[in-house]
RODO-2510 file (C-alpha; in nm, 4 decimals, decimal comma):
residues 345
     n   res          X          Y          Z
     1     x    -2,7269    -0,2534    -0,3591
     2     x    -2,9709    -0,0370    -0,5498
     3     x    -2,9252     0,1909    -0,8547
     4     x    -2,8750     0,4823    -0,6038
     5     x    -2,6022     0,3078    -0,4019
     6     x    -2,2573     0,1846    -0,4679
     7     x    -2,0035    -0,0413    -0,3061
     8     x    -1,6951     0,1065    -0,1321
     9     x    -1,4004    -0,0387     0,0564
    10     x    -1,4155     0,1499     0,3940
    11     x    -1,0913     0,1819     0,5802
    12     x    -1,0843     0,1706     0,9542
    13     x    -0,7281     0,0498     0,9881
    14     x    -0,4729    -0,1541     0,7848
    15     x    -0,6348    -0,4772     0,9192
    16     x    -0,9913    -0,3702     0,9088
    17     x    -1,1201    -0,2697     0,5616
    18     x    -1,4967    -0,3431     0,5068
    19     x    -1,7184    -0,3591     0,2094
    20     x    -1,9842    -0,0935     0,2621
    21     x    -2,2441     0,0926     0,0614
    22     x    -2,2750     0,4696     0,0064
    23     x    -2,5126     0,6677    -0,2105
    24     x    -2,3800     0,7240    -0,5598
    25     x    -2,2507     1,0785    -0,5543
    26     x    -2,4639     1,3576    -0,7128
    27     x    -2,2697     1,6001    -0,9293
    28     x    -2,3117     1,9676    -0,9808
    29     x    -2,2019     2,2312    -1,2356
    30     x    -1,8597     2,1723    -1,3711
    31     x    -1,8332     1,8286    -1,2079
    32     x    -1,8005     1,4790    -1,3453
    33     x    -1,9189     1,1325    -1,2356
    34     x    -1,6665     0,8601    -1,3045
    35     x    -1,7090     0,4860    -1,3154
    36     x    -1,3890     0,3539    -1,1548
    37     x    -1,2310     0,0764    -1,3610
    38     x    -0,8755     0,0496    -1,2044
    39     x    -0,7509     0,1834    -0,8705
    40     x    -0,3919     0,1143    -0,7672
    41     x    -0,2895     0,0598    -0,3941
    42     x    -0,0242     0,3186    -0,3114
    43     x     0,2327     0,2782    -0,0325
    44     x     0,0935     0,5958     0,1187
    45     x    -0,2499     0,4281     0,1483
    46     x    -0,1037     0,1906     0,4098
    47     x     0,0607     0,4626     0,6185
    48     x    -0,1554     0,3724     0,9139
    49     x    -0,0182     0,6618     1,1334
    50     x    -0,1593     0,9057     0,8799
    51     x    -0,4787     0,7272     0,7572
    52     x    -0,6223     0,6171     1,0973
    53     x    -0,6670     0,9737     1,2129
    54     x    -0,9233     1,0243     0,9420
    55     x    -1,0905     0,6881     0,9541
    56     x    -1,3340     0,5676     0,8583
    57     x    -1,2642     0,6760     0,5004
    58     x    -1,2581     0,5401     0,1511
    59     x    -0,8866     0,5649     0,0399
    60     x    -0,7349     0,5242    -0,3038
    61     x    -0,6086     0,8004    -0,5424
    62     x    -0,4375     0,6270    -0,8429
    63     x    -0,7463     0,5870    -1,0427
    64     x    -0,8781     0,5540    -1,3974
    65     x    -1,2231     0,5008    -1,5368
    66     x    -1,4955     0,6069    -1,7636
    67     x    -1,7119     0,9274    -1,7485
    68     x    -2,0744     0,8364    -1,6997
    69     x    -2,2218     1,1864    -1,6304
    70     x    -2,1039     1,5454    -1,6700
    71     x    -2,2342     1,8544    -1,5026
    72     x    -2,3394     2,1848    -1,6632
    73     x    -2,0568     2,3775    -1,8152
    74     x    -1,8190     2,0896    -1,8610
    75     x    -1,6602     2,1213    -2,2035
    76     x    -1,3333     1,9400    -2,1867
    77     x    -1,4864     1,5961    -2,1344
    78     x    -1,7948     1,4021    -2,2409
    79     x    -1,9744     1,0875    -2,1370
    80     x    -1,7750     0,7693    -2,2370
    81     x    -1,4291     0,9480    -2,2185
    82     x    -1,1578     0,7268    -2,0703
    83     x    -0,9733     0,9295    -1,8041
    84     x    -0,7088     0,9268    -1,5338
    85     x    -0,7547     1,1745    -1,2501
    86     x    -0,5840     1,2858    -0,9339
    87     x    -0,7137     1,3859    -0,5960
    88     x    -0,4788     1,6789    -0,5225
    89     x    -0,4583     1,9757    -0,7589
    90     x    -0,2968     2,3269    -0,7192
    91     x    -0,4717     2,6535    -0,7518
    92     x    -0,2036     2,7775    -1,0002
    93     x    -0,2398     3,1359    -0,8828
    94     x    -0,1031     3,1601    -0,5189
    95     x     0,2537     3,2635    -0,4336
    96     x     0,3770     2,9191    -0,4134
    97     x     0,2324     2,8068    -0,7552
    98     x     0,3565     3,1152    -0,9313
    99     x     0,7106     3,0364    -0,8047
   100     x     0,6941     2,6618    -0,9174
   101     x     0,6300     2,5196    -0,5633
   102     x     0,2844     2,3668    -0,6435
   103     x     0,3125     2,1056    -0,3662
   104     x     0,3205     2,3856    -0,1092
   105     x    -0,0118     2,5175    -0,2310
   106     x    -0,2959     2,5165     0,0297
   107     x    -0,5480     2,4209    -0,2398
   108     x    -0,3405     2,1170    -0,3382
   109     x    -0,3626     1,9995     0,0228
   110     x    -0,7304     2,0529     0,0523
   111     x    -0,8594     1,9514    -0,2945
   112     x    -0,9850     1,5929    -0,3320
   113     x    -1,2446     1,3811    -0,5059
   114     x    -1,5229     1,1905    -0,3305
   115     x    -1,5297     0,9416    -0,1758
   116     x    -1,1995     0,7797    -0,2765
   117     x    -1,0559     0,5474    -0,5435
   118     x    -1,1748     0,2186    -0,3827
   119     x    -1,5377     0,2785    -0,4843
   120     x    -1,7493     0,2037    -0,7811
   121     x    -1,8034     0,5698    -0,8623
   122     x    -1,6167     0,8958    -0,8007
   123     x    -1,7462     1,2529    -0,7995
   124     x    -1,4762     1,4841    -0,9410
   125     x    -1,5125     1,8430    -0,8244
   126     x    -1,4826     2,1188    -1,0860
   127     x    -1,1280     2,2116    -0,9922
   128     x    -1,0178     1,8406    -1,0301
   129     x    -1,1998     1,8187    -1,3677
   130     x    -1,0240     2,1365    -1,4873
   131     x    -0,6654     2,0776    -1,3533
   132     x    -0,6243     1,7226    -1,2504
   133     x    -0,8042     1,4985    -1,5084
   134     x    -0,6506     1,3639    -1,8274
   135     x    -0,7913     1,1747    -2,1264
   136     x    -0,6287     0,8350    -2,1745
   137     x    -0,4806     0,7874    -2,5127
   138     x    -0,5970     0,4729    -2,6947
   139     x    -0,2438     0,3141    -2,6367
   140     x    -0,2785     0,3505    -2,2595
   141     x    -0,4853     0,0882    -2,0749
   142     x    -0,6862     0,1673    -1,7651
   143     x    -0,4267    -0,0229    -1,5525
   144     x    -0,1321     0,1713    -1,6989
   145     x    -0,3146     0,4944    -1,6446
   146     x    -0,3126     0,4383    -1,2637
   147     x     0,0595     0,5132    -1,2727
   148     x     0,0069     0,8717    -1,4116
   149     x    -0,0006     1,0217    -1,0596
   150     x     0,2798     0,8271    -0,8976
   151     x     0,5069     0,8532    -1,2097
   152     x     0,4291     1,2211    -1,2086
   153     x     0,5698     1,2518    -0,8572
   154     x     0,8843     1,0858    -0,9697
   155     x     0,9096     1,3075    -1,2731
   156     x     0,8897     1,6105    -1,0408
   157     x     1,1493     1,4712    -0,8148
   158     x     1,4073     1,4076    -1,0825
   159     x     1,3320     1,7400    -1,2586
   160     x     1,3885     1,9348    -0,9301
   161     x     1,7045     1,7274    -0,8618
   162     x     1,8237     1,8401    -1,2155
   163     x     1,9163     1,4745    -1,3034
   164     x     2,1254     1,4786    -1,6180
   165     x     2,2180     1,2264    -1,8838
   166     x     2,5212     1,0161    -1,7921
   167     x     2,4844     1,0685    -1,4213
   168     x     2,4828     0,7768    -1,1695
   169     x     2,1672     0,7324    -0,9703
   170     x     2,1023     0,5372    -0,6477
   171     x     1,7430     0,4430    -0,5601
   172     x     1,7191     0,3336    -0,1941
   173     x     1,4177     0,1207    -0,1528
   174     x     1,2803    -0,0869    -0,4389
   175     x     0,9123    -0,0616    -0,3735
   176     x     0,6866     0,0924    -0,6271
   177     x     0,8320     0,4452    -0,6086
   178     x     1,1824     0,3200    -0,6111
   179     x     1,1206     0,1116    -0,9197
   180     x     0,9576     0,4101    -1,0913
   181     x     1,2724     0,6140    -1,0194
   182     x     1,4869     0,3302    -1,1658
   183     x     1,2919     0,3269    -1,4904
   184     x     1,2621     0,6910    -1,5164
   185     x     1,6382     0,7446    -1,4514
   186     x     1,7066     0,4951    -1,7296
   187     x     1,4664     0,6716    -1,9621
   188     x     1,6356     1,0023    -1,8778
   189     x     1,9694     0,8684    -1,9861
   190     x     2,1387     0,7864    -1,6513
   191     x     2,4807     0,6380    -1,6825
   192     x     2,4511     0,3709    -1,4052
   193     x     2,1463     0,3062    -1,1920
   194     x     2,1758     0,1147    -0,8628
   195     x     1,8856    -0,0006    -0,6445
   196     x     1,8749    -0,1280    -0,2900
   197     x     1,6301    -0,3189    -0,0740
   198     x     1,6207    -0,5939     0,1955
   199     x     1,3738    -0,7972    -0,0073
   200     x     1,5158    -1,0307    -0,2621
   201     x     1,1980    -1,0321    -0,4635
   202     x     1,2111    -0,6592    -0,4978
   203     x     1,5767    -0,6651    -0,5832
   204     x     1,5053    -0,9076    -0,8655
   205     x     1,2306    -0,6765    -0,9829
   206     x     1,4698    -0,3830    -0,9851
   207     x     1,7125    -0,5698    -1,2060
   208     x     1,4260    -0,6728    -1,4446
   209     x     1,3175    -0,3139    -1,4765
   210     x     1,6581    -0,1731    -1,5613
   211     x     1,8701    -0,1366    -1,2517
   212     x     2,2343    -0,2015    -1,3488
   213     x     2,3140    -0,3252    -0,9958
   214     x     2,0841    -0,4310    -0,7105
   215     x     2,2292    -0,4260    -0,3659
   216     x     2,1156    -0,5835    -0,0363
   217     x     2,0502    -0,2931     0,1927
   218     x     2,1644    -0,4890     0,4950
   219     x     2,5211    -0,4850     0,3630
   220     x     2,7702    -0,1905     0,3489
   221     x     2,5791     0,0058     0,0875
   222     x     2,8008     0,3094     0,0796
   223     x     3,1259     0,1160     0,0357
   224     x     2,9788    -0,0903    -0,2554
   225     x     2,8362     0,2140    -0,4213
   226     x     3,1683     0,4034    -0,3979
   227     x     3,3529     0,1046    -0,5430
   228     x     3,1060     0,0821    -0,8267
   229     x     3,1077     0,4446    -0,9067
   230     x     3,4615     0,5464    -0,8175
   231     x     3,3600     0,7896    -0,5429
   232     x     2,9870     0,7953    -0,5075
   233     x     2,6706     0,8598    -0,7025
   234     x     2,5535     1,1845    -0,8535
   235     x     2,1948     1,1469    -0,7229
   236     x     2,0682     0,9386    -0,4380
   237     x     1,6910     0,9111    -0,4058
   238     x     1,5526     0,7937    -0,0707
   239     x     1,2460     0,5823    -0,1531
   240     x     1,1810     0,4354     0,1807
   241     x     1,0999     0,5874     0,5201
   242     x     1,3570     0,3733     0,7060
   243     x     1,6023     0,6213     0,8633
   244     x     1,8966     0,3931     0,7690
   245     x     1,8246     0,4578     0,4094
   246     x     1,8792     0,8293     0,4501
   247     x     2,2153     0,7602     0,6286
   248     x     2,3148     0,5314     0,3454
   249     x     2,2212     0,7983     0,0881
   250     x     2,4297     1,0610     0,2576
   251     x     2,7316     0,8314     0,2774
   252     x     2,6835     0,7110    -0,0829
   253     x     2,6529     1,0391    -0,2694
   254     x     2,9702     1,1764    -0,4284
   255     x     3,1092     1,5208    -0,3948
   256     x     2,8741     1,7787    -0,5420
   257     x     2,5882     1,5308    -0,5534
   258     x     2,2381     1,5502    -0,4528
   259     x     2,0226     1,3478    -0,1981
   260     x     1,6547     1,3642    -0,2701
   261     x     1,4047     1,2708     0,0014
   262     x     1,1104     1,1085    -0,1748
   263     x     0,9470     0,8862     0,0846
   264     x     0,7277     1,0513     0,3465
   265     x     0,8393     0,9971     0,7107
   266     x     0,6172     0,9668     1,0119
   267     x     0,5856     1,2793     1,2430
   268     x     0,8732     1,3422     1,4792
   269     x     1,1251     1,1302     1,2846
   270     x     1,4694     1,2946     1,3101
   271     x     1,7279     1,2332     1,0457
   272     x     2,0899     1,2964     1,1401
   273     x     2,3978     1,3618     0,9232
   274     x     2,7460     1,4854     0,9651
   275     x     2,7151     1,8618     0,8960
   276     x     3,0886     1,9128     0,8472
   277     x     3,1119     1,6395     0,5808
   278     x     2,7886     1,7702     0,4241
   279     x     2,9565     2,1097     0,3695
   280     x     3,2916     1,9735     0,2594
   281     x     3,1351     1,7509     0,0033
   282     x     2,9105     2,0195    -0,1199
   283     x     2,6066     1,7961    -0,0956
   284     x     2,2669     1,9156    -0,2014
   285     x     1,9789     1,7949     0,0230
   286     x     1,6266     1,8398    -0,1038
   287     x     1,2733     1,6949    -0,0802
   288     x     0,9765     1,6524    -0,3065
   289     x     0,6092     1,5879    -0,2563
   290     x     0,3203     1,5351    -0,4989
   291     x     0,3156     1,6551    -0,8590
   292     x     0,1557     1,9505    -1,0453
   293     x    -0,0459     1,8705    -1,3658
   294     x     0,2556     1,9392    -1,5959
   295     x     0,4467     1,6599    -1,4452
   296     x     0,1572     1,4236    -1,4719
   297     x     0,1207     1,5206    -1,8401
   298     x     0,4841     1,4287    -1,8938
   299     x     0,4289     1,1012    -1,7076
   300     x     0,1275     1,0225    -1,9262
   301     x     0,3314     1,0689    -2,2345
   302     x     0,6126     0,8551    -2,1020
   303     x     0,3665     0,5802    -2,0407
   304     x     0,1937     0,6297    -2,3847
   305     x     0,5302     0,6139    -2,5736
   306     x     0,6332     0,3044    -2,3931
   307     x     0,9416     0,4650    -2,2469
   308     x     0,8252     0,3709    -1,8972
   309     x     0,6670     0,0104    -1,9109
   310     x     0,4637     0,0589    -1,6041
   311     x     0,2456    -0,2557    -1,6537
   312     x     0,5401    -0,4672    -1,5859
   313     x     0,5095    -0,3680    -1,2259
   314     x     0,1590    -0,4978    -1,1873
   315     x     0,1474    -0,8378    -1,0082
   316     x    -0,2097    -0,8619    -0,8912
   317     x    -0,5651    -0,7731    -0,9786
   318     x    -0,8162    -0,7955    -0,6975
   319     x    -1,1977    -0,7232    -0,6825
   320     x    -1,3212    -0,4601    -0,4466
   321     x    -1,4264    -0,7296    -0,2025
   322     x    -1,0572    -0,8202    -0,1561
   323     x    -0,9188    -0,4750    -0,0949
   324     x    -0,8282    -0,5771     0,2655
   325     x    -0,6255    -0,8625     0,1276
   326     x    -0,4447    -0,6217    -0,1092
   327     x    -0,3537    -0,4009     0,1859
   328     x    -0,2136    -0,6834     0,3859
   329     x     0,0027    -0,7914     0,0885
   330     x     0,1486    -0,4308     0,0720
   331     x     0,1843    -0,3879     0,4454
   332     x     0,3668    -0,7275     0,4804
   333     x     0,5738    -0,6700     0,1664
   334     x     0,4828    -1,0082     0,0318
   335     x     0,5664    -1,1336    -0,3244
   336     x     0,3771    -0,8558    -0,4911
   337     x     0,4536    -0,5114    -0,6392
   338     x     0,1688    -0,3215    -0,7824
   339     x    -0,1838    -0,4251    -0,6829
   340     x    -0,4773    -0,3023    -0,8862
   341     x    -0,8248    -0,3041    -0,7334
   342     x    -1,1091    -0,3407    -0,9891
   343     x    -1,4265    -0,2119    -0,8299
   344     x    -1,6519    -0,3141    -1,1207
   345     x    -1,5464    -0,6834    -1,0953
***
């Protein structure tokens, strides 16, 4: 490697991630070059059905680091600033953004930084610098900052679901997103929080992070939930793409309650439910995807204030050379939760 090149973890498939070299990105006006310090592996990174279509590519979007160069016209940031940044940002001016539906914005789905978070350096385009980059307060570590984007997604979900203090909440699936919802629900004043999973390691994690009850998802979840709550939860959040989790959510929500689809399903997956019971129960069914800057700003403050102790979720730090190992740990749901890749190690 020379001063003009950098190391990256190049994704070909979940079992084939290679350490390769690319030129250090050149930046233009309004852009920023970032030295990546911490980069989290997200569950969406290992969605092979989605990633493999675009391979080879450098994945990774939960990133923090230090600014090492700024382009002409950049005023919000300077060299040496500690930042968290996100790959997807909305335009804030289209029909969808103006009506609060930022995740439907075409710009959000096309904006991205280069080449990806599992690299030594990132080029942040001007729109990302302006709308998707945040200075890290002194109290927030680089590791904790990697949770700004995923926690922001959870913040948006519970905001749209109008979660209220005292309500009962069911998080189906205790992976990273499920645990973020558990902690966020507790921080938002939920009356009782129930988590489910088929993995005992994750169920224990859920209890340690605030779940009042952790249920084995292989059992009769809806019967147990209704017994615990006296009729069903106010809010059921589906944090796993397993179709059975959706069925359990619909059967576990109480009258007038909400089912929130948070996990992204593969194409052509059909989810079935009893339409008559759905109507008679007055169930509200909704979905959420991504997070606009406002929700990430809220997430950053929740982390800074210690209300959401995200670093408790980190179980492993790996160098860039072991990114493939990290992917396999996530794919196989081994005894791990949040894995942080450190490109500079």
